[in-house]
C-alpha positions in Angstrom: 87.2 125.2 46.6 85.7 122.7 44.6 86.7 124.5 41.5 89.9 124.5 42.8 89.7 120.8 43.1 89.5 120.9 39.5 85.5 118.5 40.2 83.2 118.7 37.3 80.2 120.7 37.8 77.2 118.1 39.5 80.4 116.2 41.6 79.6 118.1 44.1 75.9 116.9 44.0 77.2 113.2 43.9 79.0 113.8 47.0 76.2 115.7 48.6 74.0 112.9 47.8 76.3 110.2 49.1 76.9 111.8 52.6 80.7 112.6 52.3 80.6 116.2 51.5 82.7 116.9 54.2 85.4 115.2 52.4 85.4 118.2 49.9 87.1 120.7 53.0 89.9 120.3 55.2 88.5 117.9 58.1 89.9 117.3 61.3 90.6 113.8 59.9 92.9 115.6 57.3 94.8 117.6 60.3 95.1 114.3 61.9 96.5 112.6 59.6 99.0 115.3 58.9 100.3 114.9 62.6 100.7 111.0 62.5 102.1 110.8 59.2 104.4 113.4 60.5 105.2 112.2 63.7 105.5 108.6 62.9 107.6 109.4 59.9 110.1 111.5 61.7 110.1 109.3 65.2 110.8 106.1 62.6 113.7 108.2 60.8 115.3 109.3 64.2 115.4 105.8 65.4 117.6 104.9 62.5 120.2 107.8 63.6 123.2 106.6 65.0 123.7 109.2 67.9 121.8 107.8 70.5 120.5 110.6 72.4 118.6 111.5 69.0 117.2 108.1 69.3 116.3 108.3 72.8 114.3 111.6 72.3 112.9 110.3 68.4 109.3 109.8 69.8 109.3 113.1 72.1 110.2 115.0 69.0 108.5 113.1 66.3 105.2 113.7 68.3 106.3 117.7 68.6 107.0 118.1 65.5 104.0 116.4 63.9 101.9 118.7 66.4 103.9 121.4 65.1 103.1 120.4 61.9 99.1 119.8 62.0 99.2 123.3 63.5 100.7 125.0 60.5 98.6 122.8 58.4 95.6 124.1 59.9 96.6 127.5 59.5 97.7 127.3 56.0 93.9 125.7 55.0 92.5 129.1 57.0 91.7 127.8 60.4 88.6 126.3 59.7 86.5 125.2 62.6 87.3 121.5 62.1 90.8 122.4 61.6 91.1 124.4 64.5 89.1 121.5 66.4 91.8 119.0 65.5 94.9 121.2 65.3 94.0 122.2 69.3 93.0 118.7 70.1 96.2 117.0 68.9 98.2 119.9 70.8 96.5 119.4 73.9 97.0 115.5 73.7 100.9 116.5 72.7 101.4 118.2 75.5 100.0 115.7 77.5 101.7 112.9 76.0 105.1 114.7 76.4 104.7 115.5 79.9 103.9 112.0 80.9 100.4 111.8 81.0 97.4 110.5 79.2 95.8 112.7 77.2 92.1 113.5 78.3 89.9 113.7 75.2 87.2 115.7 77.0 89.0 118.0 78.2 91.1 118.7 75.1 87.9 118.8 73.1 86.7 121.3 75.4 90.2 123.1 74.9 89.5 123.0 71.3 86.2 124.6 71.7 87.3 127.4 73.7 90.5 127.9 71.1 87.9 128.1 68.7 85.8 130.5 69.9 88.5 132.8 71.0 89.6 133.0 68.0 85.8 133.7 66.0 83.0 133.7 68.5 80.7 133.6 65.6 81.9 130.7 64.6 79.6 128.9 67.2 76.2 129.4 65.0 78.3 128.0 62.3 77.5 124.4 60.9 80.7 123.7 60.4 82.1 124.0 64.0 78.8 122.4 65.3 79.1 119.4 63.3 82.8 118.7 63.6 82.0 119.2 67.9 79.2 116.7 67.9 81.0 114.1 65.5 84.0 114.0 67.9 81.6 113.9 70.8 79.6 110.8 69.4 82.7 109.3 68.6 83.8 109.8 72.7 80.7 108.9 73.7 80.8 105.5 71.6 84.6 104.1 72.0 84.6 102.2 68.8 85.7 98.8 69.5 89.7 97.7 67.8 90.2 96.5 64.4 89.6 98.2 61.2 86.7 97.2 59.6 84.7 96.7 62.9 86.2 100.4 63.9 85.4 102.2 60.7 81.8 101.2 60.1 81.5 101.9 64.6 83.4 105.5 64.0 81.0 106.5 61.1 77.7 105.0 63.0 79.1 107.2 66.3 79.6 110.1 64.4 76.3 109.7 61.9 74.0 109.1 65.0 75.6 111.9 66.6 75.7 114.3 63.8 72.2 113.2 62.2 70.0 115.7 64.2 71.9 118.3 63.6 72.0 117.8 60.0 68.4 117.2 59.5 67.5 120.6 61.2 69.8 122.3 58.9 68.4 121.0 56.0 71.3 118.4 55.4 70.3 115.1 53.3 71.0 111.8 55.1 71.6 109.6 51.9 70.9 106.0 52.5 74.3 104.6 52.4 75.8 107.4 54.6 76.9 104.2 56.8 79.3 102.8 54.5 80.3 105.8 52.0 81.5 107.3 55.2 83.2 104.1 56.7 85.0 103.7 53.2 
């Protein structure tokens, strides 16, 4: 996959040294961005429609199509554990929101884990599943504050601290600049 990205040799080592190797793979962040972009863009476009019933349903329709697009994107990318986790969590949140309920993040995370393991029980022993679910659990426990800059730093710190013991146990490096690199 790295060669497909057109990276020169040695560039992967630079990503590893900075603690940002996960950016080379399709991650939950990418799936979440696709869901958000499609849901927001479609809802925006539908609200400009002159047909009143479409305007009333714009948010719900945008969310449903955004979640479906996120699921499709994860499937297109091979349904790796991080992408599948994000798609399953987006699906659970979307169903809850469309049903008029608030989404329950821990329930969505548990549902995502069950979904990933139902498709591939051996994924439990893969570092990508372990790191992805541990990072999200760290985010749910930490609850980053609002604000882009503070929130970004707190998200990076929460995910980094949650996954550091696991990363160390599998021999992954923890570079000095990981907090800033991941926040950026």
